[in-house]
C-alpha positions in Angstrom: -14.3 53.5 -70.9 -15.9 52.4 -74.2 -18.3 49.5 -74.0 -18.7 46.8 -76.7 -21.3 47.5 -79.3 -21.4 44.0 -80.8 -20.8 40.4 -79.8 -17.5 40.4 -81.7 -16.1 43.3 -79.6 -16.5 41.5 -76.3 -12.9 40.5 -76.1 -11.5 43.8 -77.5 -9.5 45.8 -74.9 -9.8 43.2 -72.3 -6.4 43.4 -70.4 -4.0 40.6 -70.7 -3.6 38.2 -67.7 -2.1 40.0 -64.7 -2.8 43.5 -65.9 -6.2 43.7 -64.3 -7.4 43.5 -60.7 -7.6 40.1 -59.0 -10.0 38.6 -56.4 -8.8 36.4 -53.7 -11.2 33.6 -52.8 -10.1 31.1 -50.2 -6.6 29.9 -51.1 -6.9 30.9 -54.8 -6.5 34.2 -56.6 -8.5 34.8 -59.8 -7.5 37.1 -62.6 -10.4 39.2 -63.7 -9.0 39.6 -67.2 -8.5 35.9 -67.7 -12.1 35.1 -66.6 -13.6 37.9 -68.6 -11.7 37.0 -71.8 -12.6 33.3 -71.5 -16.3 34.1 -71.0 -16.3 36.7 -73.8 -14.6 34.4 -76.2 -17.2 31.7 -75.5 -20.1 34.2 -76.1 -18.5 35.3 -79.3 -18.3 31.7 -80.5 -21.9 31.1 -79.7 -22.9 34.3 -81.5 -20.9 33.3 -84.6 -22.6 29.8 -84.6 -26.1 31.5 -84.4 -25.3 33.9 -87.2 -24.2 30.9 -89.4 -27.3 28.9 -88.5 -29.7 31.7 -89.3 -28.5 31.8 -92.9 -30.2 34.6 -94.8 -32.7 35.4 -92.1 -32.3 38.7 -90.3 -32.3 37.1 -86.9 -32.3 33.7 -85.2 -35.9 34.5 -84.1 -36.9 35.0 -87.7 -35.2 31.7 -88.6 -36.9 29.8 -85.8 -40.3 31.2 -86.8 -40.0 29.4 -90.1 -39.4 25.9 -88.6 -42.2 23.3 -88.8 -44.4 22.8 -85.7 -46.0 19.5 -84.7 -49.6 20.4 -83.9 -51.3 17.0 -83.2 -50.3 13.4 -82.8 -53.4 11.2 -82.2 -52.9 7.5 -81.8 -56.0 6.1 -80.0 -58.1 3.7 -82.0 -61.5 5.0 -82.9 -63.9 2.8 -84.8 -67.2 3.2 -86.6 -70.3 2.1 -84.6 -73.2 2.9 -86.9 -74.3 0.3 -89.5 -77.2 2.1 -91.1 -75.4 4.6 -93.3 -74.6 7.3 -90.8 -71.0 8.6 -90.7 -69.0 8.4 -87.5 -66.1 10.7 -86.8 -62.9 8.9 -86.3 -59.9 11.2 -85.7 -60.7 14.9 -85.5 -58.6 18.0 -84.7 -59.3 21.7 -84.4 -56.8 23.9 -86.1 -56.3 27.1 -84.0 -57.7 30.4 -85.2 -55.3 32.1 -87.5 -52.9 29.1 -87.7 -52.8 29.6 -91.5 -52.1 33.3 -91.3 -50.1 33.9 -94.4 -50.5 32.7 -98.0 -48.3 29.6 -98.5 -48.7 28.4 -94.9 -49.6 24.7 -95.0 -50.7 21.8 -93.0 -49.3 18.3 -93.7 -51.2 15.4 -92.1 -51.0 11.6 -92.2 -53.9 9.4 -91.3 -53.8 5.6 -90.9 -56.8 3.4 -90.6 -58.0 -0.1 -91.2 -61.0 -1.8 -92.7 -62.6 -5.2 -92.2 -63.3 -7.2 -95.4 -66.9 -8.2 -96.2 -68.6 -9.5 -99.3 -71.7 -7.3 -99.1 -71.3 -4.5 -96.6 -70.0 -1.2 -98.0 -67.2 1.0 -96.6 -66.8 4.7 -97.2 -64.2 7.1 -95.8 -64.0 10.9 -96.1 -61.5 13.5 -95.2 -63.2 16.8 -94.3 -61.6 20.3 -93.7 -63.6 23.3 -92.7 -66.9 21.5 -93.3 -66.0 20.6 -96.9 -65.2 17.0 -98.0 -61.7 17.1 -99.6 -61.5 13.3 -100.3 -64.1 10.6 -100.5 -63.7 6.9 -101.4 -67.4 6.7 -102.1 -69.2 3.5 -100.9 -67.5 0.3 -102.1 -67.4 -3.4 -101.2 -64.1 -5.1 -100.6 -63.3 -8.7 -100.1 -59.9 -7.7 -98.7 -59.2 -6.3 -95.2 -56.4 -3.8 -95.2 -54.8 -0.5 -94.3 -55.6 3.0 -95.3 -52.6 5.4 -95.3 -53.5 9.0 -96.4 -51.1 11.8 -96.8 -52.9 15.2 -96.8 -51.6 18.7 -97.6 -53.6 21.8 -97.1 -52.1 25.1 -98.4 -53.5 28.6 -97.8 -54.1 30.6 -101.0 -55.9 33.5 -99.4 -57.8 34.4 -96.2 -60.8 32.3 -97.4 -59.3 29.7 -99.8 -57.1 26.6 -99.3 -56.0 23.9 -101.8 -56.1 20.4 -100.5 -54.5 17.4 -102.0 -54.3 13.8 -100.8 -52.4 10.7 -101.7 -52.3 7.2 -100.3 -53.8 3.8 -100.5 -57.2 2.2 -99.8 -57.7 -1.5 -99.1 -60.0 -1.7 -102.1 -58.4 -4.5 -104.0 -55.7 -5.6 -101.6 -53.9 -4.2 -98.6 -51.1 -3.0 -100.9 -53.2 -1.6 -103.7 -52.4 1.9 -104.9 -55.1 4.5 -104.2 -57.2 5.7 -107.1 -59.8 7.8 -105.3 -63.3 7.5 -106.6 -63.4 11.3 -106.3 -60.5 13.6 -107.1 -57.4 13.7 -104.9 -57.3 17.5 -105.2 -59.9 20.2 -104.4 -60.0 23.9 -103.7 -62.0 24.9 -100.7 -63.5 28.4 -100.8 -65.6 30.5 -98.4 -63.5 29.8 -95.4 -62.6 32.3 -92.6 -59.1 31.2 -91.8 -59.0 33.7 -89.0 -61.4 31.3 -87.2 -60.8 27.8 -86.0 -61.1 25.0 -88.6 -61.7 21.3 -88.1 -59.8 18.6 -90.0 -61.4 15.2 -89.5 -61.7 11.7 -90.9 -65.2 10.3 -91.0 -66.4 6.9 -92.1 -69.5 4.7 -92.6 -70.1 1.0 -92.8 -73.5 0.2 -94.4 -75.5 -2.7 -95.7 -76.1 -6.4 -94.9 -73.4 -7.7 -92.7 -72.1 -4.3 -91.6 -71.0 -4.3 -88.0 -69.6 -2.0 -85.3 -65.8 -1.7 -85.7 -65.7 -2.3 -89.5 -63.5 0.8 -90.0 -61.0 1.9 -87.5 -58.9 5.1 -87.4 -55.5 4.2 -86.0 -53.6 7.6 -86.0 -53.6 11.1 -87.2 -50.7 13.5 -87.0 -50.7 17.1 -88.2 -47.7 19.4 -88.8 -47.7 23.1 -89.6 -45.2 24.5 -92.1 -45.0 28.3 -92.3 -44.6 29.9 -95.7 -40.9 30.4 -96.7 
């Protein structure tokens, strides 16, 4: 007897109905060939679908390995408490050691926060990765309360370097104003050891006359990992 060597050979040489042995179970008789052919045909169809789905990848496992992975989804409100110039951590996540293992691996994050308007007290918000500030609003005064929405991308360049870019809006002029960061919206961070854990966090400070606890609130932070193609 020759056994199948591939999924598409599962139905080859399976006897036609009635030509193979049968099994009597209760009041029914089951044709082995009929059952085997039906099961084999279904497996062949599934295999064909998987081959189509994997596209140019060598295996379905290789295809799945390139899918994005949701790492964090924080949604608890965290507000500033200091009023004397100290920065308070709002949302903070620790990226696993070796998460950015290959050049081109990237993290995509969205942070949402809110600020309370005040005529004299300043607000300042920073995004920090691996201990380096990658975006900074600098201290500013706003007569408008509003929402911060920051989209952040961090791409591995080498085992010690990432490139970080950020886009979004600040409630600097109005809740709907486009974001021109006071600092650059792009920076290259060097001197990292990406084989170790790395912290991505949003930190903020409310300072000056009239500053109060709760002036700046982080609403959510989600982070997704995208492997290099």
